[in-house]
VMD Tcl script that draws the C-alpha trace (Angstrom):
set ca {
  {-8.10 -8.92 24.16}
  {-6.66 -6.91 27.05}
  {-4.55 -9.15 29.27}
  {-6.23 -7.89 32.46}
  {-6.67 -10.97 34.62}
  {-10.12 -12.57 34.74}
  {-11.15 -15.90 36.13}
  {-12.26 -18.54 33.64}
  {-15.91 -18.10 32.75}
  {-18.07 -21.21 33.00}
  {-21.84 -20.82 33.08}
  {-24.12 -23.74 32.33}
  {-27.40 -23.67 34.30}
  {-29.09 -27.05 34.54}
  {-32.03 -26.09 32.34}
  {-29.66 -25.59 29.41}
  {-28.72 -29.27 29.45}
  {-32.43 -29.97 29.14}
  {-32.59 -27.62 26.13}
  {-29.98 -29.66 24.26}
  {-32.13 -32.75 24.73}
  {-35.22 -30.81 23.63}
  {-33.52 -29.65 20.42}
  {-32.53 -33.20 19.49}
  {-35.90 -34.72 20.33}
  {-37.93 -32.07 18.45}
  {-35.78 -31.74 15.34}
  {-37.92 -34.23 13.43}
  {-40.95 -31.93 13.86}
  {-39.47 -29.03 11.86}
  {-38.44 -28.31 8.28}
  {-35.54 -25.99 9.07}
  {-33.71 -24.23 11.88}
  {-33.45 -20.46 12.35}
  {-30.43 -19.61 14.47}
  {-30.39 -16.11 15.93}
  {-26.96 -14.62 16.55}
  {-25.82 -11.28 17.92}
  {-24.56 -9.26 14.93}
  {-21.82 -7.82 17.14}
  {-20.49 -11.28 18.05}
  {-21.64 -13.78 15.40}
  {-19.02 -16.42 16.11}
  {-19.02 -16.08 19.89}
  {-22.83 -16.12 20.07}
  {-23.07 -19.25 17.92}
  {-23.18 -22.40 19.97}
  {-20.40 -24.64 18.58}
  {-22.64 -27.63 19.27}
  {-25.40 -26.31 17.00}
  {-23.97 -28.00 13.89}
  {-24.19 -31.41 15.53}
  {-27.45 -30.67 17.38}
  {-29.26 -29.63 14.18}
  {-27.45 -32.01 11.81}
  {-29.33 -32.69 8.60}
  {-31.67 -29.70 8.80}
  {-31.41 -26.61 6.56}
  {-30.46 -23.52 8.55}
  {-30.87 -19.77 8.21}
  {-28.87 -17.34 10.33}
  {-30.40 -14.12 11.61}
  {-27.87 -11.48 12.64}
  {-29.94 -9.68 15.26}
  {-29.19 -6.27 16.77}
  {-27.65 -5.23 13.45}
  {-28.38 -1.59 14.32}
  {-25.80 -1.88 17.12}
  {-23.16 -3.52 14.91}
  {-20.70 -2.05 12.42}
  {-22.55 -2.19 9.09}
  {-19.43 -3.05 7.06}
  {-18.53 -5.81 9.49}
  {-22.04 -7.26 9.24}
  {-21.69 -7.49 5.47}
  {-18.39 -9.31 5.93}
  {-20.20 -11.86 8.11}
  {-23.03 -12.27 5.59}
  {-20.46 -12.97 2.87}
  {-18.69 -15.42 5.17}
  {-21.86 -17.45 5.76}
  {-22.78 -17.31 2.07}
  {-19.41 -18.87 1.24}
  {-20.35 -21.70 3.60}
  {-23.66 -22.16 1.80}
  {-25.72 -20.67 4.65}
  {-28.24 -17.89 4.12}
  {-27.73 -15.03 6.58}
  {-29.75 -11.83 6.91}
  {-29.31 -8.80 9.19}
  {-32.28 -7.96 11.40}
  {-33.18 -5.79 14.36}
  {-36.02 -7.24 16.39}
  {-36.74 -4.05 18.32}
  {-37.34 -1.89 15.25}
  {-38.45 -4.74 12.98}
  {-35.72 -3.98 10.46}
  {-35.04 -6.84 8.05}
  {-37.86 -9.06 9.32}
  {-39.80 -8.79 6.04}
  {-36.90 -10.57 4.36}
  {-37.11 -13.59 6.67}
  {-40.00 -15.62 5.23}
  {-39.07 -14.97 1.57}
  {-35.53 -16.10 2.35}
  {-36.85 -19.26 4.00}
  {-39.21 -20.14 1.17}
  {-37.07 -19.10 -1.80}
  {-33.62 -20.10 -0.58}
  {-33.43 -22.24 2.55}
  {-36.41 -24.48 1.73}
  {-36.49 -23.97 -2.02}
  {-36.23 -27.69 -2.83}
  {-38.87 -28.63 -0.24}
  {-41.28 -25.97 -1.51}
  {-40.86 -27.14 -5.11}
  {-41.41 -30.74 -4.04}
  {-44.57 -29.80 -2.18}
  {-45.91 -27.85 -5.16}
  {-45.30 -30.79 -7.48}
  {-47.15 -33.06 -5.03}
  {-50.06 -30.66 -4.63}
  {-49.16 -29.80 -1.00}
  {-49.33 -26.04 -1.49}
  {-51.04 -25.29 1.84}
  {-48.80 -27.42 4.05}
  {-47.45 -25.55 7.05}
  {-43.78 -24.61 7.28}
  {-42.37 -25.38 10.69}
  {-39.16 -23.77 11.91}
  {-37.20 -24.27 15.11}
  {-35.83 -21.01 16.53}
  {-32.61 -21.41 18.50}
  {-30.03 -19.12 20.02}
  {-28.10 -18.40 23.18}
  {-29.77 -16.50 26.05}
  {-30.60 -12.83 25.59}
  {-29.87 -12.85 21.86}
  {-33.42 -11.80 20.93}
  {-35.34 -15.01 20.21}
  {-38.50 -13.99 22.04}
  {-38.45 -10.49 20.54}
  {-38.08 -12.03 17.08}
  {-41.00 -14.39 17.58}
  {-43.22 -11.65 19.00}
  {-42.48 -9.39 16.04}
  {-43.19 -12.17 13.57}
  {-46.42 -13.13 15.34}
  {-47.48 -9.52 15.93}
  {-48.16 -10.27 19.57}
  {-46.57 -10.88 22.94}
  {-46.66 -14.65 22.62}
  {-43.15 -15.34 23.86}
  {-41.97 -14.06 27.23}
  {-39.36 -11.32 26.87}
  {-37.04 -10.33 29.66}
  {-33.65 -8.62 29.73}
  {-32.15 -11.46 31.72}
  {-30.14 -14.39 30.34}
  {-31.92 -17.74 30.13}
  {-35.52 -16.72 30.86}
  {-37.23 -19.00 28.29}
  {-37.41 -22.37 30.04}
  {-39.73 -24.52 27.90}
  {-40.48 -24.97 24.22}
  {-43.54 -23.28 22.74}
  {-45.19 -23.26 19.30}
  {-46.17 -19.91 17.81}
  {-48.17 -19.48 14.60}
  {-47.15 -16.60 12.34}
  {-48.41 -15.40 8.96}
  {-48.72 -17.46 5.79}
  {-48.95 -20.85 7.45}
  {-45.61 -20.68 9.21}
  {-45.15 -22.07 12.71}
  {-42.17 -21.28 14.92}
  {-40.94 -23.58 17.66}
  {-39.29 -21.42 20.31}
  {-36.59 -23.24 22.22}
  {-35.01 -22.10 25.52}
  {-31.69 -20.30 25.18}
  {-28.76 -22.68 25.24}
  {-25.09 -22.09 25.99}
  {-22.55 -24.89 26.14}
  {-20.93 -26.83 28.99}
  {-17.47 -25.32 28.77}
  {-16.04 -22.23 27.11}
  {-12.88 -23.43 25.39}
  {-12.34 -19.91 24.02}
  {-12.28 -17.47 26.93}
  {-12.19 -14.49 24.55}
  {-15.56 -15.65 23.21}
  {-16.89 -15.87 26.74}
  {-15.74 -12.32 27.45}
  {-17.44 -11.04 24.29}
  {-20.68 -12.67 25.43}
  {-20.24 -10.95 28.77}
  {-19.84 -7.60 27.00}
  {-23.24 -8.00 25.35}
  {-25.03 -9.35 28.43}
  {-25.49 -12.93 27.21}
  {-23.81 -14.15 30.39}
  {-25.15 -13.11 33.78}
  {-23.32 -10.09 35.20}
  {-23.44 -11.66 38.66}
  {-20.54 -14.04 37.89}
  {-18.18 -11.36 36.55}
  {-16.15 -8.47 37.90}
  {-17.71 -5.43 36.22}
  {-14.56 -3.29 36.39}
  {-12.38 -5.94 34.73}
  {-15.05 -6.43 32.09}
  {-15.26 -2.70 31.34}
  {-11.48 -2.41 31.12}
  {-11.32 -5.23 28.58}
  {-14.10 -3.66 26.55}
  {-12.44 -0.24 26.59}
  {-9.14 -1.78 25.52}
  {-10.83 -3.31 22.47}
  {-12.82 -0.21 21.53}
  {-9.77 2.05 21.89}
  {-7.93 -0.14 19.36}
  {-10.67 -0.52 16.74}
  {-13.17 2.28 17.37}
  {-11.28 5.02 19.28}
  {-13.44 7.81 17.85}
  {-16.48 6.39 19.61}
  {-14.81 6.96 22.99}
  {-13.62 10.48 22.24}
  {-17.04 11.44 20.91}
  {-19.05 9.93 23.75}
  {-16.86 10.77 26.72}
  {-14.95 13.80 25.42}
  {-11.61 12.28 26.36}
  {-8.34 11.91 24.47}
  {-7.10 8.41 23.70}
  {-3.32 7.96 23.68}
  {-1.50 5.04 22.11}
  {-0.25 3.85 25.48}
  {-3.64 3.96 27.22}
  {-4.80 0.73 28.81}
  {-8.33 -0.21 29.77}
  {-7.54 0.93 33.30}
  {-6.36 4.39 32.31}
  {-9.28 4.91 29.92}
  {-11.76 3.89 32.62}
  {-10.15 6.38 34.99}
  {-10.32 9.11 32.35}
  {-14.03 8.44 31.86}
  {-14.71 8.44 35.60}
  {-12.85 11.69 36.06}
  {-14.53 13.33 33.08}
  {-17.97 12.31 34.35}
  {-17.21 13.53 37.86}
  {-17.44 10.09 39.41}
  {-15.36 10.80 42.48}
  {-15.40 9.47 46.02}
  {-13.86 10.80 49.23}
  {-10.18 11.66 49.02}
  {-10.37 12.53 45.34}
  {-10.32 8.89 44.24}
  {-12.12 7.94 41.03}
  {-15.12 5.64 41.44}
  {-14.07 3.15 38.77}
  {-16.89 0.74 39.63}
  {-19.50 3.39 38.86}
  {-17.64 4.31 35.68}
  {-17.49 0.63 34.66}
  {-21.24 0.19 35.10}
  {-21.80 3.28 32.95}
  {-19.50 2.04 30.16}
  {-21.08 -1.43 30.00}
  {-24.63 -0.03 30.09}
  {-23.90 2.55 27.40}
  {-22.21 0.00 25.15}
  {-25.17 -2.37 25.42}
  {-27.55 0.51 24.78}
  {-25.74 1.50 21.58}
  {-24.64 4.86 22.95}
  {-21.03 4.24 21.95}
  {-21.97 3.84 18.30}
  {-22.10 0.81 16.02}
  {-19.42 -1.61 17.19}
  {-18.65 -5.18 16.11}
  {-16.49 -7.22 18.46}
  {-15.13 -9.84 16.05}
  {-14.67 -10.73 12.39}
  {-14.20 -14.09 10.61}
  {-10.61 -15.25 10.99}
  {-9.51 -14.64 7.39}
  {-10.94 -11.09 7.52}
}
mol new
graphics top color blue
foreach p $ca { graphics top sphere $p radius 0.5 }
foreach p [lrange $ca 0 end-1] q [lrange $ca 1 end] { graphics top cylinder $p $q radius 0.2 }
display resetview
């Protein structure tokens, strides 16, 4: 990460503490847990408390927004989870990509033993109940709506909008329990917090947008420099920092204010918006440690 100074990010609205209690108290009602992660930041968007919160329940990981992530990097993550004995599939809730693989994966892999046990006991028609969890703005409501073929879950491009649990019936006798988005009390890894800020999982109101854009540009210039030259028609030099790249973009886009000064705030807003909208290409912000 760029060493541009940024205050420590801590963001834990009160309703998220309630969500942790809800997850624990409702775990006995479900057969498995579906955790939705952002394919661009699988580790950072995974609540480190989820292992303990969902202890004892089979889990499937859905790498959402895969169309915005580096395809090769997504496969690395899938292999990583497979090595840990966890089924992971790439999906894109907006387009519906990969969603047809979800229920077969649940029935034939995640809950294979349970399904065989039910068949042997003559419980073929018993409902499958799944808890859907994930941090704010990762796509839980979009996923549930796509699966249900309706607008059952409230969708809003604002972190933390789902406040209460709700059951949603989907095809083939499957019921999804939608839980409010949950972060964690303290970000021990500030780099992870910054990655979440890049993707919009943390409210923009608590961050300095220019510092955030500079950090993002620093990362992209190191790992995906072609995306910047193609999008903004600028040259990236080895010594460029996030600050200089932001200034180049502002100048190239004609974002000037009185006195010939570059409006870096306007440029920063543009960079963050275009990254989140996928206009900078398919970018993954982290890989498993060994990769």
